[in-house]
N, C-alpha and C positions, 0 to 999 in steps of 0.2 A: 516478497516482503515489500519491495518498492511500490508495487501496485496498491497494497494495503495502506502503506504510509501516505501515499498520495491522496487516497480517499478519506482517511481519517484526519489528515492534516486539513483538508477542505473544511471539515466541521470545526476544528479547533481554530483555524485562522479567521473564521467568520464569527467566532465567539459563541458558537452553538454548544460546544463542550469545553471543559477545562483541560489543561495539560495532563492532569492526573487521570481524568476520564479517558483521554486519548491513550495513555499508557495502559490503562485497564482493558480497554477495548482491544488493543493490539495483543496484549498477553492472552486474553480470552480466545481471540481468534487463533493465535499461534498454538495454544494448547489443544484446541479442537482440531485444527488442521493436522497437527502432529499425531494426534490420536487416530485420525482417519487414515493417515499414511502408514502408521505402524500396524493398524488392523489389516490393511490391504497388503502391506509388505513392499510398497513402492510409493513414490511421491504422487499425490493426487494432482490431476490436471487443473489448470486455472479455472476452467468452466465449473468445476465443482467447489471452488473457493467462494464464489458469489453467494450461494445459499448459506454457507457457513458465516460469512460476513453479515448477511441479512439477519440471521438468527441472533448473532452477538449484538448487533445494533438494536434489534427488537428488545432484547433483555435489558439493554441500557436505555431504552426509551427514546432512541433517536433514529429509528428506521425510516419513518416518514420524512423526517427532516433531511436525511441523507438522500432519499429518493428525489427530493425537491432540488438538491444542489448537485447531484452526481453528474449531470450532463455539463456542468461548468468546471469539472475537475480537470486541471492541466496535469497530464501524466509525465511529470518531470523525469521519473525513472525510465520512461520509454526513450527519452532523448539520449540518455547515457547508454541504454541497451543498444540503440541503433548505431552509436559511435563505435562499438566494438569493445573488446576487452580493455581493461585499464592499462595493460602493458602496450597497447597500440595507440593510445591517446596521448598526444603531446600538445600542451598549451603553452603559448609564450612566443617570444620573438627570437629568431635565430640571430646570433651575434654577427654573422656575415651578411645579414640582409640590410638593404639600404634604409 
């Protein structure tokens, strides 16, 4: 879902879709991905989510717009994935540090 949010946020932050449209796109995507997973009985791999996103964006009339900006999307969720689990991430200053 982080990958999806990064991509749809790119459209919303550029003023290409409204906040409500962003939520609708995310819900439509989630519903379709869940249906595909339930049909298969396992989670679908990420490579199969791109066609789902493209179909949803096409229905909402912003597929071409997304294709124009997708190479500029900063995958913020990737940064946190690479850091490890939340239980391993510590942010701040130790009290005993100089």
